[in-house]
N, C-alpha and C positions, 0 to 999 in steps of 0.2 A: 301743690299738685304740679306735676311736670307738664310741659307743653304737649299737645296731642301729636300723635304720629300721623304724618301725612306723606304725600308723594315726595316732598322735599327731604324729609328726614330719612325716608327709605332710600332715596337716590344717594344721599350723602353717606349713609351707612354702607350701601352696596359698593360705592366707589372706594371707600376705605378698605373693605374686605378684598376687593380686586387688586388694589394697589399694594396690598400686603403680600401679593405674589411677587417675591423679590429675587428669585433665582438662588436663594440660599436654602440650606437644609434639604427638605424633601422636594423643593420646587425646582423645575428645570428652566422655566422662562422667567423673565423679569419684567413686571408691569409697573414698577415703582417710579419710572421716569416721567418727565413732562409729556403731556399729550398722548399718553398710552391708554388711559381709561377715560371714556367720554360718554355722557348721556346725550342722546340724539332726539330730535323730533322726527316726524315722518316726511319732512319736506325733501329729503334726498338721502342718498347712501353716504356712508362714512367716506371721507376724502383723505384721511391721514395716510401718509406714506411711511409712517413710523412702524416698525415691526419689532416685537410683537405689539399688537393693538387690540383693544376690546371696546366695542361700542354697545350700549344697551338702551332700550326703550321701555319705559313703564307703560304697560298696556292696560287692558280692561280691569276695572275694579267693580266688585259686586258685594253688596251687603248680604249677610246671612245672619240668621238668628237661631238660637238653640231650641226651637220648638215651643209648644204651648206653655204659657206661663213664664216665658223668658223675660228678664228685666229689660224693658224697652229702652232704657237709658244707656244700655251697653250693647254695642253692635260688634259682631265679628265681621271681618271683611276678607275677601280673597282678592288677589291681584296677580296678573301674569306679567312677567318681565321677559322680553326677548333680548337675547344677547348674541353678538357675533364676535368671535375672536379670530384674528388673522395673524398667521406666523409665516415667515419665509421658510420654504421647504427645500431649498437647494434646487438642483437641476433634475434629480431623478424622482420618479413617482414614489419609490419606496421611502426616500428621505422625507418627502412631503407628508406621507402618511404617518411616519414616525414623529415628525414635528407636531402634527395635529393630535396624535395620541398623547404626546407629552403635555400639550396645552390642555387637552381634555382632563387629564389626570390632575394638573395644577388647579384648574377651575373647580373640579369636584372636591379636592382636598380643602381648598379655601372656603367654598360654600358649605360643605358638610361640617367643617371645623367651626363655623359661625352660623349655625342653623337659625339663630334668632337675630342675626345681623347686628350683634352688639347692643347698642343702646336703643335701637328701634324696637317698638313693641310687636315684633314678629314672633309668633309662637312656633312656627316651623316652616319649612320649605321643602319642595320636591323639585328635583332637577332632571330634565330630559335632554339628551345630547345627540348630535349627529355630526359626522365628519365628512367634509367634502374637500377635494383638491382640484386644482386646475392651473393653467398657465397664468402668470402675471401679465398685466397689460403689455409690458415691454417684451414679453416672450423669452427673456433670458433666464428666468427661474420660475419655479412653481410656488404659488401661495397655497397655504393650507388653511382651511376654515373649520371652526368648530361652531356649529349653530346650537344654541342652548335656549330652552324655555324653562323658566323658573316660576313655579306657582307658590305664592306666599299666602299664609294665613296670619292675619294680624288684627289688632284692635286699635281703633282710633283714639280711645280714651286712655 
């Protein structure tokens, strides 16, 4: 019997899927380098200056069962994952929006291409996204952000 799926195996699988965005083929951006994909805790915002960059947080987990007569030794579970992707958008608002749209497309392609997160016992996932742009801290260029919520349905066993 294989080891149970847990937060650690899901985080490892999600990191691998995101690092698979390598700028080749249908991908526009490259997240395969060092410090470009990171799991965070809630103690503070991402501080990486690397662009592009993706940070994620494994959120709430909830047990669910399949109704009356369900086998109580097997639980289904849901988990939400919050993800923030940051890309440099150049100096114009339109280039920032385009960079964010390209990152959103890369994320959707990678996540929908691995709906079970590979070896993790994830049955399916749903992805919701939103794009935001704004000035970088130094004011010389615009960063573009893709905020993502991923809902996972998985089994611990």
